[in-house]
Structures are given as C-alpha cells and as structure tokens.
N, C-alpha and C positions, 0 to 999 in steps of 0.2 A: 530560595528559589521560588519562580513565579508559576502560579497555576492559574489556568485560562480553562473558559467554557464556554461554549456557545450554545444561545438560546436562541426559540423565537416564539413570536405568538401568535402564529398561523398568517398573519399578514407582514410582519416584518422580523430580521433576525440582528442579534448583535452578538459580541464577543465582551466577554467580561472576565476581570480579575477577582481571586477568590478573594475575599478580605474578610474571613469568618466572623460574625455567622453572616456577612452580607456578599454580595457580587457589586463590583464596582465597573459598570461600564466604559468599553474603550472608544472615543471620539473617533469620527471618520473612519472607521474599519468595520466591516460587517461579515468577516471570517478569517478564522486562522490559516487559512490556505492564501487569502489577498495579504495577509499581515507578514508571512513569511517569505513571499515572492517578492514583497517591497524592501525587504531588510536582507536579503540572500547575498547582493550583490553589494550592498553598503558595507560591509565587513564592520559595521557596528554591532553591538549583543543585543540579541532579540529582547531580552528581559528587560534592557534599558529601555530598549524603543517602546514596549508593551506600557512597561511603567507608566513613561512621559505619555502616554495617550490616555490613561488611566485616570480621567478625568469627569466622568459622565455621570450618569442617573445612579445612587447607591439603590439596589435592591434586596429584598429580603430573601437568603438563600435557601432558610427551612421552608419558606412558603413555595418556592418553585420548585424544591427537592422533594417536597411530599404530594404534590400536584393541588399545593391550594392559591395554585395563580395562574392567571393567564398565559405567564411564560413555563415554555416547558424546556427541559435541558435536552438537547443533540448530543450526538455524536461530538467529541469533542474536534474534529478532524473530517473535512470531506473536500470535495470540489465541487462548488454549489452549481448544479444543472449539469454538469459533465462527471458522473460517476463511473465510466469508462476511462476516466484520468486518472484514476487510481488503480492501483495492485495491493492485494491481500496476499499476505504468503505467511512464512513461518520457518523455524529452524527447529527440528526435531530430537529426539536423543541428545540433549545439553544438560540433563539433570538426570542423576541416580535413580530419583524415586519413578520417573517417565521410563528411563531404560528396564526396570522392575518391572513395572506396570507391563511395559511391551512384551517383555520377555515371556512372562508369565501368558500373557494374551496367545501369543504366538505360539508359545508351547502345547496350549489348550487345543489351539485351530490345527496344528499340524498334528497333533495327537503324539509328541515327541515326550522323550523321557526329561525328569526334572534337570538330568545333568547335561544333556544338550544345551549348547551355545549358540542361538537363535544370530541370524544376521543381525537384528536390531542390536542384540547385546555386542555382536562383536564390529557394528559402529560406533557404539557408545565409545569399546575401549581402545579403538582407533582415536577418538576425539581426546581421552583422557591421555593418550600417547603422543598425540601430533596437535592437538587445538588450541593450544597456547604458545605459538611461534613469536620468537623475541622481536624485538623493533627493528621493523624492515623485513623480516622474514614473512612468507607465506605459509601457514600451517593446511593440516589435512580438512578438507571439506567436511560440514556438517550434511545430515541429512535436511532437505530442502521440499518446500512443497508448497503448491499454489491453492488458494482458496477462492479466488473468483477478483472480479472487480470491486469498486465502490457500491455496489448495488446491493453485496450482501452483508455491510457493516451497519450495525444495530447501535442505536444510543443507549443510554439507561432506561431501565425500566422498559422498553420496546419487548416485544416478543422473539425469542428466537423459536422458529418452525422446526419440528420434525417433518419432513416432507412425506407426501404419500408414497414416494417410492422407497423410502428412508425405512432401516428397521431399527434404529432408534437414536436418541442424541444423547450426547454426554459433555458436560461441561469440562474443559479444560482451563483452569485458572493459573493467567499469566501476566507476564509484562512484556507492551510491544512496544517497539519502535515508531518513530512518525518521521518521515524523512520527505523533503523535495526536493526536486532537480532542478538547480540554477540554470541562467541563460547559458552557460558555458558547459553544460552538461555535468557537473559537479554534483553529485549529493551532498545534502546539507541533512543533519538531524535537526531537527524542529525540538523536540521532546521525547517524552516517554508516556506512556499510558496503562491503565492498569485495565486486563480485559478477561474475556471469556471465548476461547479460540473455538470451540464445541466442534464436534465430530459424531460421526456413526462408527462407534465403537463394535457393534456387533457384525456390522459388514466387515471391517477390519479382521476382526478375528477370524472370519471363515479363511482367509489367507491374508497373508499380510502384502500382498501384489494388489491389494481392495485398496489400500492406502490412499492412493491418489484422488479414488469415487470419495472415501470417507471424507476426505476434507472439506469437498464441494458444499458448503452448507453455509448457513448465516452465524454471523459471530458479533461480538461486541464489545467496544470499549469507551471508557470515560469513566466516572462524568468528568473528571479533570485532565488535562494535559500540563505536565510538570515538565517546566524548561529546566535544565541544567540538575537533574536529581541525581542523588547518592545512589550506585550501582553496586555497590561490592558486596554488600550484605542485605539484602529487603526480604525482610519477614512477614506474613501476612496470615491470611485464615480464607477459608472457603467453607460454605455452606450448603446446605441444600435442606428448604422448608416445605413443607408440605402441610395444605389446611394452619397454617400461622404456626407451626410445629417444627423445630430443626427434626431430621430424618438423617443427617451425616455431616459432620463439619471435620476438619483436620487444620491445623497447624501448616502453613508451606512456607518454602525458603526460594529465593531467587537471587539473582546479583550473580557476577563473576567469580567470588569464593565459593558459590553453591554448582559451578554449572564447570562442565568438562571443557568448555570453549568460552576463548576470550571475547569480550564485544566486537573488538576488531577484528578477528577473525571470521564472526558470522557478518560483519558487514561487507568484508571484502570478498567473501564468498557470493553474497548477495549482488554486489552491485559490479562484480566483473564482466557481468553480461552486457553488453553495451545497449539490449534492447532495455534495459533499466536503468538506463540514464538518458531520458528523454526529457529533452529541457520542459517544465512546467508540470511535470507529473508527480502525484503522491504517491508514498510506500508507507504502508502498514504492515510493519515485519513484527511477527508473534515468536518469542526468544524461547520458548517451551515452559512445560508444564512442570511441576514437582510433585503433584500427586493428583488421582483419579477416581469418582466416587464409583464407575463400574469396576475397579478392583477391589473394592468389596462388596460388588454384588449388589450395587444401588441400581434403578431402573428408572430414569427418570419418566414422569406422567403429565400429562395434559392437566396446566395448572400449578406445577411446581414453581417456585422460585430460586433461582441463583444465587448466591450474593458471592463476590469477590472483593477482598479489601487487604492491601497492602499499605505497610506504616509508609509514611510520609507521602502517599498519591493519594490523599485527599478522601471523599466521603465514598461508601462503596458504590459498587457497580452491582445493582439489581436488574435482573429481567425474569420476565416470567416463562415458561415453555409452553408451547403447542403445539398440538398437533394436527396437521393436516387430515384429513379424509383420505383413506388408501385409495391408490392410482388402481382404478378400474380396466382401463383402457390403455393401451399405446400410443407415444405422439407420431401423430402420421407425416410425413413429409409431403408436401405438395410440389411436384416437378413441373417444373416451368419448361413444357416442350413445346 
C-alpha cells in the first residue's frame, strides 16, 4: 500500500510518499488531485505512477508531524484554489454501534419507550436485510447526508469549529473514500483516509429531522491518503484529550465485515446521481462511525483534542476543538431592488 501526504511551507506545496520515518517528495506534481487526474485516463495503477515519481527530497516526518519543521501537513486531498469542486458527504447507519447510538439519541429526543423502534433503527435493519446485494445487483439505499464543499475540510492539527449558532460538536471517527471524476464522467476511487466527520449531536437529538443541519459542520481527514487499503476488517481507536489527559477513549471497528452495507452498494447509491459525476470534481465520502463519545455523556469543550487512529492508515489524525463566540444577531440578507 502507498501512503501519500500533502505538505506546504506557506509558499509552495508538495506531495510526498510516506517512507517511515521519512517523507519522499514526488517530482513534477504538486497535489494529489493533479496526480489522480493525470493518471485516471491512462489505465495505469496510481500506486505505480506515484512510486515512479518518488525520487525527490527526503524529509523528516517526525519534524513535520510534531510541528517542528517549516513544512506542515495539509489535508491529503483538496482541489487547490477551487474548493467548490469538492463535495463532502457521508453514509450513516452503516455500523451497529452508530445505529445503537442513534436509536438511544432519538428515543430520548422523542420521549419514546425503550421498546420502540425509531426510523433510524428501521433504516439500519433495512441495510442488514438488503445492503449487500449480489454481483451486478442493486441493494437498498443507505442513509445519505451532505456536509459541504471543500471549504469545510480540515487537515491534521487544524481546528474543528463549533459555530456560534451550534449547540455542540461531537467527533465521529470514520474512514472516508476519496474519489475523482474522470473526463468521461466515471467515478474513480483514489484511496481512503481516516477522518473525523464531526456533527452537532445536541441539535440532532432534539428531532431526527435536524440531521441534515447537524451535519453542516467542519470535518477533518488525514494525515495520510492510502492507495489500495485493506477494507475488510479495520480496527482502530478514538480518544478525547483534555488538558493533556484522556477523558474518553474507545476501540472501534470499520470495514465491510463490520458494516451492513457493502462498499460497492454505498458507492453506487452515491454516484447514481448524475450531479455527482461531473468531470474533474472530487468527492470525500464518510463511510460511517462505530462509536460516539456523546453516547457516554461526553461534551467536547474548547481546547479538547480529538484523535482518530485506524490500523494500516498511518499516523493518527489529531484536531483541536474551537468554540466560536455565540451568535448574537441574525444574518441579514441585502435585497438587490
């Protein structure tokens, strides 16, 4: 498996291949987006092309990862200068853990009895029954949500913001697929990344119809984009740190063996929409979470640090939480009359 990162020193940027404990810079390419588009039409393997270009400067990964270098890690995918050409989205209720969390959340929000079956659990059960169709068949559609364009995507160590109008912010440790649409409108998977999908669970808890709004938040991926990762049974850990101490942590599992929908079914139901197959666009699609700290009563605070780590996906994704000042006045729309 090839692991790629994107780095910048403020004036220039590079793509580099991870050769622990170093990074080997790729020659002649300055973004993963450029690299993927260049070879999407060739039919050659992206991993082979990246390896062939990895003959540049050797950098100390530890120095960069710990912030002791002029180089800093970027999100491992972006569309430089054109964030609107990226769509960030996700599929929910794919893991039993998240279905249980959502069931409990919506029972509390709607004051139902513990025996009641919410729409969320119903949708999860539909996925169990029909989310793994046979070859060439189409399975049942999973839950789908929109997070924003590339402007909401944060890289390693960047802040995840709880906006002034938000009620809270909660981590969602997941794996996400990274895709580019080629010149013929065909979706091509570049690779996968570990991510923190980040949502407003208090707002969602009021009523599950608030789900769409609860997802319109910043999120993060990285630091490494993995080309051709194993995605059958992926184990990991998520933790919340406060003042340098862990206040919550949990072992988590992702991958197709731990999900009710197959990867092919999730991809079909995302890219079946013609609007999701526009030439040159990039998609980051979160595959779903296994555990949420909010389910154990944890409320993230300004200065907390979230850490997401999946085996085989490289170094941990760490982000600090920042609470914006409370929004005191409404947004006013200017009328062009």
